[in-house]
N, C-alpha and C positions, 0 to 999 in steps of 0.2 A: 597601477600605482589611483589610489582614489585620494580625493582634492583632500583628505585629512591627514595622510601620510604625505603627499607632496608639501601643505603648509609645515608639516613637522621639518621632515628634511630642509626646505631652505630656511625653517626658524634657525636651527642648529648651525648654518653655515654665514648668517649677516649680524651684525651688530644689533640690538635691542630697536633702536631709533631705526635701521634700516627697514628691519621687521614691521614695526608698526606703519610704516611706510607701505609696504607690501599691503599690509592688511586693508589700508585705505585705497590701493588701488584695484583690490578685489570686489569692495564695495562701490567703487563708484564705476568700475567698468561692467558688474553684471548690473546694476541699474539704468547705466546709458544701452545694454544689451538690449536689456526690457523696453525702455524707451524708443528705440528704432530697429526691432524685432530681428536680433542677432544671438546664435544660439547664447544661450547664458553659460550653459558647462564651457563653452569652446571658450569665450569670456573668461570666465573663472579658472580654466588651467592655464592661457597664458598673462594672466593676470599675476597669480603664485608666482610660476614660475621666467616673470619678465626681468629678474634681479638675481636670479640664482647665480651668475658667476661673477657677480657685480664686486663683489673684494676677493677674488682667483689671482693668483699668482701673476704679474704683465709678462713674465716670459713664457708660463707654461700659456697664457692665451694667444702670444704671439706664436709659439709651437703650432696650436692647434689651428691659427687663419693659413697660417704655412701649408702644416699637413694635409689639411682638408680644401685646400683650394678655395682660399675663401677671399672677396675681392682683395686685391693687395695693395692697392689705394686707402684701405685702414690704415696699415702701418707707416704711412704720411701723414697722421692726423692726430689728433689727443688720443694717450689710450682709454679716455673714459667713453669712449665708441666702442671699443673692442667686446666688451661684455654684453651687448646685443647679439651680436651674431654666434658670439662661442655660448652665449646661454640656450640659443636654438639648438646650439648641438649637443649640450648636456640636455636638454628635455628631449631629444632623440635619442641618444645613446645611453642614457644614466635613466629616464623618466620613464620611454617608452613611449612619448608622443610619435605618430605617425602623421596625424592630419597636418597637410604644408601649410593649412590658414595660420591654425594656432602654432606651426613653426616660424611664419613670416609675420604674424604679429608680436612674437619675441624676438626677431631677428632685424625688425626695422624699428622698435619703440625709443630709438633713440634718434631715429634721422627722418624717419617717416621714407615714402616714393613713390614716383608716380603712378597711378592708378592703384591706388590702395585697395583691398577688400575693407566693409564694412567693419570686419571683425579688425582687424588693423589699426582702423581708424580709431576704434571703441577703447584700444588699449593704450594707443597713443596718445590720446585726450588723457586717458582716468591717471596715466602717469604724470601727467603732468597740472593736474587739477585736483587729484586729491584733496581729501580736507585737511591734509596739514601742512599744505604748500600755503606759502604765505607771503609770495612775490606781488608787487606791484604790478595792478592788472588782471590777478587771478580770477578775481570775483567777477570782472567782466565778461572773462572767456567760459566761467560756468552758467552764466545767464546766456550765452548763445546758445544754448539745449533747446529752446523756444524756434529756435529759427533753422534747426536743421542738423545734422551730422556731418556734412561739405562744408557748410556757414563755419561749425567747432571748429575744423579740422584746419580748413585754413587758416583761420585766426590763431590757431595753435602754433601751424608749422611757422607762422609771419611772428609769432611774438619770439621763438625759440630761435630763428635768425637774426630779429631785431637784438636780441640780450647776447648773443655769438660775437656779431659786430661792435657791440658797444664795450665789449671786453676786449677788441681787438681778437678775436680767436677764429680761426678759418673756420666757413663752414663746408661740412662736405656734401658733397656735390650731391648727392640722394636729396638732401633737404630743398636745396633750390630747384630741382627737378619736380619738387612735389608742388612745393609753392606756385613754381610755372604751370605745371597740371592746372592746380586750380582755376589759374587767372584764367588761363586759356578754355575751360570749361565754361566759363560766364560767357565768355566771347561768341560760344558755340548758339545756333539756331537750333530753338527743339523741334525734332519736327513732330 
């Protein structure tokens, strides 16, 4: 399935406001991919499909998480997280995406994880900072592009963790591991 067909299918499943967000993520992901020498085509595919399951029925998503042996810990956290791994499942089963890096970029776009690929970072960041996002601090995150992909990613996951904590929401362990990974990388001596 080509990108235009994917976009059309996604458009049919999402409210207009969410579809406009997807378009913003696509543009931002392609821009970041160019900047950081990541495959623009892979970034575009992952960005188009990142929210494909966002408005799926919760009981159905829960059944997919169970039947596909996804991390059972997901079911102990807010259902808002479920659309990412279920989106990766749909990308593979319905849209024919075979590339594991693209699938992981969709799977981890809400939580991040330790040792992310550059494509995964691009999609995570693009989802957070695309042009329709208006939260306090978003402009500062966008400006970190000049300092590199890892600096942007660390700041982005830190922002997400702090936001959840400010709302007294539990933080999924992958997000904490992701942030810890970046902090630990800074402490390592480059050979």
